[in-house]
PALUMRO-593466 format. One record per residue (C-alpha): x, y, z; residue in three letters. Coordinates in Angstrom, 1 decimal. Layout:
# residues N
R;X;Y;Z;ALA
...
***
This chain:
# residues 480
R;103.1;167.8;124.0;MET
R;104.1;165.0;121.0;LYS
R;106.4;162.3;121.7;VAL
R;107.9;159.7;119.5;LEU
R;108.6;156.5;121.4;SER
R;110.8;154.2;119.1;VAL
R;110.9;150.7;120.1;ALA
R;111.5;147.4;118.6;SER
R;109.0;145.5;121.0;GLU
R;105.6;146.7;122.3;CYS
R;102.9;144.8;124.3;VAL
R;100.5;143.6;123.2;PRO
R;101.8;143.2;119.4;LEU
R;105.2;141.6;120.0;VAL
R;107.5;141.0;123.4;LYS
R;110.6;139.1;124.4;THR
R;111.0;141.0;127.3;GLY
R;110.4;143.7;129.6;GLY
R;110.8;146.6;127.3;LEU
R;108.0;145.7;125.4;ALA
R;105.3;146.4;128.7;ASP
R;107.4;149.5;128.7;VAL
R;106.6;150.9;125.4;ALA
R;102.9;149.2;125.6;GLY
R;101.5;150.9;129.1;ALA
R;103.7;154.1;129.0;LEU
R;101.5;156.6;126.8;PRO
R;98.6;155.4;128.5;ALA
R;100.6;156.8;132.0;ALA
R;102.2;160.4;129.9;LEU
R;98.5;161.2;128.3;ALA
R;97.3;162.1;132.0;ALA
R;100.3;164.6;131.9;GLU
R;99.2;166.5;129.0;GLY
R;101.9;164.2;126.4;VAL
R;100.6;162.4;123.1;LYS
R;102.5;159.6;122.3;VAL
R;103.2;158.1;119.0;THR
R;105.4;154.3;118.9;THR
R;107.3;153.6;116.2;LEU
R;107.5;150.1;115.5;LEU
R;109.2;147.9;113.1;PRO
R;106.4;146.0;110.5;GLY
R;107.1;142.7;111.8;TYR
R;104.1;140.7;110.2;PRO
R;101.9;140.7;113.5;ALA
R;102.2;145.2;114.1;VAL
R;100.9;144.8;110.5;MET
R;97.7;142.6;111.0;ALA
R;97.5;144.6;114.1;ALA
R;97.2;147.7;112.0;LEU
R;95.0;146.1;109.1;GLY
R;97.3;148.2;106.7;GLY
R;96.6;151.8;108.1;GLY
R;97.0;155.0;106.3;ARG
R;99.9;155.4;104.1;ALA
R;102.1;158.4;105.5;LEU
R;105.0;158.2;102.9;ARG
R;106.5;155.7;100.3;ARG
R;110.2;155.4;100.6;ILE
R;111.9;154.4;97.0;ASP
R;114.9;152.5;99.2;ASP
R;115.1;152.1;102.7;LEU
R;118.6;150.3;103.2;PHE
R;117.7;147.7;100.0;GLY
R;114.4;147.7;99.3;GLY
R;111.2;149.9;99.2;PRO
R;109.1;150.6;102.3;ALA
R;106.0;152.5;103.6;ARG
R;105.5;154.4;107.0;LEU
R;102.0;153.1;107.8;GLN
R;99.9;154.8;110.5;ARG
R;96.8;153.3;112.4;GLY
R;95.5;152.3;116.2;GLU
R;96.2;149.2;117.7;ALA
R;95.4;148.0;121.1;ALA
R;94.6;151.7;122.4;GLY
R;98.4;152.8;120.9;LEU
R;98.3;155.1;117.8;ASP
R;101.3;153.2;115.7;ILE
R;103.3;154.3;112.8;ILE
R;104.7;151.3;111.1;ALA
R;107.7;151.0;109.0;ILE
R;106.5;148.4;106.4;ASP
R;109.9;147.2;104.8;ALA
R;109.1;143.7;104.2;PRO
R;112.8;142.8;103.0;HIS
R;113.7;144.1;106.8;LEU
R;110.8;142.5;108.5;PHE
R;108.1;140.2;107.0;ALA
R;109.9;137.2;109.2;ARG
R;108.6;135.9;111.7;THR
R;109.3;134.2;115.4;GLY
R;111.3;135.9;117.8;ASN
R;111.8;139.6;115.9;PRO
R;115.9;139.3;116.4;TYR
R;116.4;135.9;116.3;LEU
R;116.8;133.6;113.3;ALA
R;115.0;130.0;112.9;PRO
R;118.5;128.7;114.0;HIS
R;118.7;130.2;117.2;GLY
R;121.3;133.2;116.1;GLY
R;120.8;136.7;115.2;GLU
R;119.8;137.9;111.7;TRP
R;122.6;138.3;110.1;ALA
R;121.1;141.9;108.8;ASP
R;120.0;142.9;112.2;ASN
R;122.3;146.1;111.9;GLY
R;120.8;147.4;109.0;ILE
R;117.2;146.4;110.2;ARG
R;117.6;148.2;112.9;PHE
R;119.8;151.0;111.7;ALA
R;116.2;151.6;109.9;ALA
R;113.9;152.1;112.5;LEU
R;116.6;155.1;114.3;GLY
R;116.7;156.8;110.3;ALA
R;112.9;156.4;110.2;MET
R;112.4;158.2;113.6;ALA
R;114.6;160.8;112.8;ALA
R;112.7;161.4;109.4;LEU
R;109.4;161.4;111.3;LEU
R;110.5;164.0;114.2;ALA
R;112.5;166.2;111.8;THR
R;109.5;167.2;109.2;GLY
R;110.6;164.5;106.4;GLY
R;106.5;163.4;106.4;VAL
R;104.1;166.0;105.8;ARG
R;102.3;167.3;108.6;ASN
R;104.0;165.2;111.0;VAL
R;106.1;166.6;113.6;ALA
R;107.3;165.5;117.1;PHE
R;109.0;167.6;119.8;ASP
R;111.1;165.0;121.5;VAL
R;111.9;160.9;120.8;VAL
R;112.3;159.1;123.2;HIS
R;114.4;155.9;122.0;ALA
R;114.8;152.4;124.2;HIS
R;117.5;150.1;123.9;ASP
R;120.5;149.5;121.6;TRP
R;117.8;149.0;118.5;GLN
R;116.8;152.1;118.7;ALA
R;120.3;153.8;119.4;GLY
R;121.1;155.1;116.3;LEU
R;118.0;157.7;116.5;ALA
R;119.7;160.0;118.6;PRO
R;122.2;160.0;116.1;ALA
R;120.8;160.3;113.3;TYR
R;119.0;163.5;114.9;LEU
R;122.1;164.5;116.0;ARG
R;123.2;165.0;112.3;PHE
R;119.6;166.2;111.0;GLY
R;118.9;169.2;109.2;ALA
R;116.5;170.3;112.3;ARG
R;117.5;170.0;115.8;ARG
R;114.6;168.0;117.8;VAL
R;115.5;166.5;121.2;PRO
R;116.0;162.9;122.5;SER
R;115.8;160.9;125.5;VAL
R;117.4;157.5;125.4;PHE
R;116.4;154.7;128.1;THR
R;118.6;152.0;128.7;VAL
R;116.8;148.7;129.5;HIS
R;119.3;146.3;129.8;ASN
R;123.1;147.9;129.4;LEU
R;123.8;144.0;128.9;ALA
R;122.4;143.8;125.0;PHE
R;125.1;146.3;123.7;GLN
R;123.9;146.1;120.0;GLY
R;127.8;145.8;118.5;LYS
R;128.4;145.3;114.2;PHE
R;131.7;144.9;112.2;PRO
R;132.7;148.3;111.5;VAL
R;132.5;148.1;107.9;ASP
R;128.7;148.3;108.1;LEU
R;129.3;152.2;108.8;PHE
R;129.4;153.3;105.1;PRO
R;125.8;152.0;104.4;ARG
R;124.4;154.2;107.6;LEU
R;124.5;157.5;105.7;GLY
R;126.1;158.8;109.0;LEU
R;128.5;161.6;108.5;PRO
R;132.6;160.5;108.5;PRO
R;132.9;162.0;112.5;GLN
R;130.3;159.4;113.6;ALA
R;132.9;157.0;113.1;LEU
R;135.1;158.0;116.3;SER
R;135.6;156.7;119.9;VAL
R;133.2;160.2;120.3;GLU
R;130.7;158.5;118.5;GLY
R;129.6;154.7;117.2;LEU
R;133.1;153.3;117.4;GLU
R;133.3;150.8;120.2;TYR
R;136.6;148.7;120.4;PHE
R;136.8;148.3;116.7;GLY
R;132.8;147.8;116.2;THR
R;129.7;149.9;116.2;LEU
R;128.1;150.5;119.2;GLY
R;124.4;150.8;119.1;PHE
R;123.9;151.4;122.9;LEU
R;126.8;153.7;122.8;LYS
R;125.7;155.7;119.8;SER
R;122.3;156.6;122.3;GLY
R;124.8;157.2;125.1;LEU
R;126.7;159.5;123.4;TRP
R;124.3;161.4;120.6;TYR
R;120.9;161.8;123.2;ALA
R;120.3;165.1;125.2;ASP
R;119.2;163.2;128.3;ARG
R;120.0;159.6;129.4;ILE
R;117.4;157.1;131.7;THR
R;117.9;153.6;132.8;THR
R;114.7;152.1;134.6;VAL
R;116.1;152.8;138.5;SER
R;117.6;155.0;140.6;PRO
R;120.3;152.1;141.5;SER
R;120.8;150.7;138.2;TYR
R;121.6;154.5;137.1;ALA
R;124.2;154.2;139.7;ALA
R;125.8;151.1;139.5;GLU
R;126.5;151.1;135.7;ILE
R;128.4;154.4;136.2;ARG
R;130.7;151.8;137.6;THR
R;133.7;149.4;136.1;PRO
R;131.7;146.1;137.8;GLU
R;128.4;146.7;136.2;ALA
R;129.1;149.6;133.3;GLY
R;130.0;146.6;130.9;MET
R;132.8;149.0;129.2;GLY
R;130.4;152.1;129.2;LEU
R;131.3;153.1;132.8;ASP
R;133.4;155.9;131.8;GLY
R;131.0;157.2;128.8;LEU
R;128.5;157.2;131.8;LEU
R;130.4;159.2;134.5;ARG
R;131.7;161.6;131.6;GLY
R;127.7;162.3;130.7;ARG
R;126.4;161.8;135.0;ALA
R;124.6;165.7;134.3;GLY
R;122.2;164.1;131.7;ALA
R;121.7;160.6;133.6;VAL
R;118.7;159.8;135.6;SER
R;116.9;156.9;136.6;GLY
R;113.2;156.2;136.6;ILE
R;111.4;153.4;137.9;LEU
R;109.1;151.1;135.4;ASN
R;105.6;150.2;136.3;GLY
R;102.9;148.1;135.6;ILE
R;99.6;148.1;134.5;ASP
R;97.6;147.8;136.7;THR
R;94.5;147.5;135.1;VAL
R;95.8;144.4;133.4;GLU
R;97.6;143.4;136.6;TRP
R;94.5;143.2;138.8;ASP
R;94.0;140.2;141.2;PRO
R;90.5;141.4;141.4;ALA
R;89.5;140.8;138.1;THR
R;92.3;138.5;136.4;ASP
R;90.6;135.9;134.5;ARG
R;94.0;133.3;134.5;HIS
R;93.3;133.5;138.3;LEU
R;91.4;130.3;139.9;ALA
R;89.6;132.8;142.4;ALA
R;90.1;136.3;142.5;ASN
R;90.8;138.7;145.3;PHE
R;91.4;141.8;146.6;SER
R;93.9;143.9;149.4;ALA
R;90.8;144.3;151.6;SER
R;89.5;140.4;151.0;ALA
R;92.3;138.0;150.6;LEU
R;90.5;135.0;151.0;GLU
R;91.0;133.9;147.1;GLY
R;94.3;133.4;147.5;ARG
R;94.1;130.3;149.6;ALA
R;92.3;128.9;146.6;ALA
R;94.8;129.9;144.1;ASN
R;97.7;128.6;146.4;LYS
R;95.6;125.2;146.3;ALA
R;95.5;125.0;142.2;ALA
R;98.9;126.3;141.9;LEU
R;100.0;122.9;144.4;GLN
R;97.6;121.1;142.2;ARG
R;98.5;122.3;138.8;ARG
R;102.7;121.4;139.3;LEU
R;102.0;118.0;141.5;GLY
R;102.7;119.7;145.0;LEU
R;101.2;118.8;148.0;GLU
R;98.1;120.4;148.2;GLU
R;98.9;121.5;152.3;ASP
R;97.8;125.0;152.7;PRO
R;100.1;126.0;155.9;ASP
R;103.6;125.0;153.6;ALA
R;104.8;128.1;152.4;LEU
R;104.4;128.6;148.9;LEU
R;107.9;129.7;146.9;MET
R;107.9;130.7;143.2;GLY
R;109.7;131.7;140.4;PHE
R;108.7;133.5;137.1;VAL
R;111.0;134.4;134.7;GLY
R;114.0;133.4;132.4;ARG
R;116.1;130.3;134.0;LEU
R;119.4;132.5;133.3;THR
R;122.5;132.8;135.3;TRP
R;121.9;136.7;135.1;GLN
R;118.6;135.9;137.1;LYS
R;120.0;133.7;139.9;GLY
R;118.1;130.5;138.9;VAL
R;121.6;128.4;139.8;ASP
R;121.0;130.1;142.9;LEU
R;117.6;129.1;143.7;ILE
R;118.6;125.4;142.7;LEU
R;121.7;125.5;145.0;GLY
R;119.5;126.0;147.4;ALA
R;117.0;124.2;147.3;THR
R;118.6;122.4;150.6;PRO
R;117.5;125.5;152.9;ALA
R;114.2;125.6;150.7;ILE
R;113.1;122.7;151.5;LEU
R;115.0;122.4;154.8;GLY
R;113.0;125.5;156.4;CYS
R;109.4;123.2;155.1;GLY
R;108.5;125.6;151.9;ALA
R;107.7;124.0;148.5;GLN
R;109.1;125.2;145.4;LEU
R;107.1;126.7;141.8;ALA
R;109.2;127.0;139.2;LEU
R;108.2;128.6;135.6;LEU
R;110.0;129.7;132.8;GLY
R;112.7;128.6;129.9;THR
R;116.1;129.8;129.2;GLY
R;120.0;128.3;129.5;GLU
R;119.6;124.7;128.7;LYS
R;121.5;123.7;131.8;PRO
R;119.6;125.3;134.5;ILE
R;116.7;124.0;132.5;GLU
R;117.9;120.7;133.4;ASP
R;118.9;121.4;136.7;GLY
R;114.8;122.6;137.0;ALA
R;113.8;119.5;135.8;ARG
R;116.0;117.3;138.0;GLY
R;114.8;118.9;141.1;ALA
R;111.4;118.2;140.6;ALA
R;112.5;114.7;139.4;TRP
R;114.1;114.3;143.1;ALA
R;111.6;116.0;145.0;HIS
R;108.3;115.1;144.1;PRO
R;105.3;116.8;146.0;GLY
R;108.1;119.3;147.0;ARG
R;109.1;121.1;143.8;ILE
R;107.3;121.6;140.5;GLY
R;108.8;123.0;137.1;ALA
R;107.8;124.0;134.2;GLU
R;109.8;124.6;130.8;ILE
R;107.8;127.2;128.6;GLY
R;106.1;129.7;129.3;TYR
R;102.7;130.0;130.1;ASP
R;101.0;133.5;131.0;GLU
R;98.3;131.7;133.2;GLY
R;100.3;129.8;135.3;LEU
R;102.8;132.7;135.9;ALA
R;99.5;134.7;137.4;ARG
R;98.5;131.8;139.3;LEU
R;102.1;132.0;141.0;ILE
R;101.5;135.5;141.5;TYR
R;98.6;134.8;143.0;GLY
R;98.9;131.7;144.3;GLY
R;103.0;131.7;146.0;ALA
R;103.0;132.8;149.7;ASP
R;106.7;134.5;148.2;VAL
R;108.3;135.2;144.9;LEU
R;112.2;134.6;144.7;LEU
R;113.9;137.2;142.6;VAL
R;117.6;136.8;142.9;PRO
R;118.7;138.3;140.0;SER
R;122.9;139.2;139.8;ARG
R;121.7;142.5;138.0;PHE
R;118.2;144.2;137.5;GLU
R;118.2;147.3;136.1;PRO
R;114.2;147.3;137.5;CYS
R;112.5;143.9;137.1;GLY
R;108.8;143.3;136.6;LEU
R;108.2;140.3;138.4;ALA
R;108.3;141.7;141.8;GLN
R;106.1;144.3;140.9;LEU
R;103.8;142.1;139.5;CYS
R;104.6;139.9;143.0;ALA
R;103.5;143.2;145.2;LEU
R;100.4;143.9;143.3;ARG
R;99.0;140.6;143.9;TYR
R;100.7;139.9;147.7;GLY
R;103.5;137.2;146.8;ALA
R;106.0;138.7;149.1;VAL
R;109.3;139.4;147.3;PRO
R;112.9;138.0;148.6;LEU
R;115.0;139.5;146.7;VAL
R;118.5;140.2;145.7;ALA
R;120.2;143.8;146.9;HIS
R;120.5;145.0;143.3;VAL
R;119.3;147.4;141.0;GLY
R;115.4;148.3;140.5;GLY
R;115.0;144.9;143.0;LEU
R;116.3;147.4;146.3;SER
R;114.6;150.5;145.2;ASP
R;111.0;148.7;145.1;THR
R;111.3;146.0;148.0;VAL
R;111.1;147.3;151.1;VAL
R;113.6;145.2;153.5;ASP
R;111.4;144.0;156.1;ALA
R;114.8;144.2;158.6;ASN
R;114.3;144.7;162.4;GLU
R;113.4;148.1;162.3;MET
R;111.4;148.1;159.4;ALA
R;109.1;145.7;161.4;LEU
R;109.3;147.8;164.0;ALA
R;107.8;150.3;162.3;GLN
R;105.5;148.4;159.9;GLY
R;107.0;149.3;156.4;VAL
R;108.8;146.2;155.3;GLY
R;107.3;144.7;152.2;THR
R;109.5;141.8;151.4;GLY
R;113.1;140.5;152.2;VAL
R;116.6;142.1;150.4;HIS
R;120.0;139.9;150.7;PHE
R;123.6;140.6;149.6;SER
R;126.3;139.9;147.8;PRO
R;124.5;138.2;145.7;VAL
R;125.6;134.4;146.5;GLN
R;124.6;131.1;147.5;ARG
R;124.6;131.5;151.1;GLU
R;123.2;134.8;151.3;MET
R;120.0;133.7;149.5;LEU
R;119.9;130.7;152.2;GLU
R;120.0;132.9;154.9;ALA
R;117.1;135.0;153.1;ALA
R;115.2;132.2;152.8;VAL
R;115.4;131.4;156.7;TRP
R;114.4;134.7;157.6;ARG
R;111.8;134.7;155.2;MET
R;110.3;131.1;157.1;ALA
R;111.2;132.8;160.2;GLY
R;108.7;135.8;159.2;LEU
R;106.1;132.7;157.9;TRP
R;106.0;131.0;161.2;ARG
R;105.3;134.2;162.6;ASP
R;101.9;134.4;160.6;ARG
R;100.6;137.9;162.2;ASP
R;103.7;139.7;161.0;ALA
R;103.5;137.7;157.5;PHE
R;100.3;139.0;157.5;ALA
R;101.6;142.8;157.9;ARG
R;104.8;142.0;155.1;LEU
R;101.4;140.8;152.9;GLN
R;99.6;143.8;153.5;ALA
R;102.4;146.0;153.1;ASN
R;103.2;144.8;149.9;ALA
R;99.7;144.5;148.5;LEU
R;99.5;148.5;149.2;ALA
R;102.2;149.5;147.3;THR
R;101.8;151.8;144.8;ASP
R;103.2;149.7;141.0;VAL
R;101.7;151.9;138.7;SER
R;102.6;154.5;136.5;TRP
R;101.3;157.3;138.0;THR
R;105.2;159.2;139.4;ARG
R;107.2;157.7;136.9;SER
R;104.9;159.5;133.9;ALA
R;105.5;162.5;136.1;ARG
R;108.9;162.6;136.1;ARG
R;109.0;161.5;132.0;TYR
R;106.9;164.5;131.2;ALA
R;109.4;166.9;133.2;ALA
R;112.5;165.4;131.3;LEU
R;110.2;165.9;128.1;TYR
R;110.3;169.6;129.1;ARG
R;113.7;170.0;130.4;ASP
R;114.8;168.5;127.3;ALA
R;112.9;170.5;125.2;ILE
R;113.9;173.7;127.1;ALA
R;117.3;172.7;126.6;ASP
R;117.4;172.8;123.1;ALA
R;116.2;176.3;122.6;GLY
***
């Protein structure tokens, strides 16, 4: 089975979020299921450099305002086709944002090109290139199912929503440039409250819709979490499913991770103490092996609940814990993190920015990882924490609730807990969860069992790859 994965980013070539991790890791996992994945990417400078030119598949004289070539090659173990269109993609920095911080004014055209080239490749527009299924990711690839639906050859499509909050809405006067038939500009198509909805396009035209966790698939069908698309998703409920993300357990392995001060494994945890000490030194915390060290890694945003962490610092400090923060995001929250570290030297440490080595050290040295997201399609931080033995304390939402087993009384009695949940997502409930975790920490045997369960959790792509492969086969069968 040949699958064309269509994404706007992919590790290790270009990354702004979890979509890149999925696009980069899933192909290898699917290979074990007999699925050959080719990834279609915009020809950003980093992508073209990694391909080293590649092999030319086809020249397009005019791709939305300029010439382009489809180039194929291998990079980072992936089979890549890149859209070499300098007028659209030869821009350094963030793939979506201009240097002034706002979105590129032509993002609608840039990512329409991604969808159009996916359909061209899938429907025989390039000699000796064909695919059985197109798997499009997020709004940037949302037009691929539309172009396929109106194409000359029927090729089924799967559309994955990584975060419904990012919808790709553009002025309706862009429509004539897209090359889609007039009937696509309707409520039963791209039209979305007077705009063009690229995410809506994927949800409407794809044969199958997936999200990155079962709970998130249910949540987005409600008015509270559906962000204006819940009605459409309820109408297509039979096509919607949730498949959990995994992580690359070779790349994320505490036994070999070069970023750690000391390597360790589930059966030999001694190295975690050295990592904890190194983390405390790195962030100016008191070097105390008995202090409960809580960490956070991620975007410093309202969605991620970092304001709740800052609001809960009296409880965190009150139970004797330390706090290590790493991330970048909204300026008021960045300032709040800096202020907390300044006000509580030795107890709270914060680094604003992103440092891969420090992130790994937090996973491998913190006792607890805080993930208090207000909504979370899946989340990767808690998966990395489980893999590295930082017990997750998570909000009971989306993929967090699907991947972490709450250590309630019954779970503790049965020995199956892997972390602590709290709900609703409010500061008071986070504080209660912090005190509950502190109680587990004081019972070192209980905490050790919790940590052992976390380390034993299967966070690989194996089960999910099997589900994706089955979904592709179903879509092919239905397409006839």
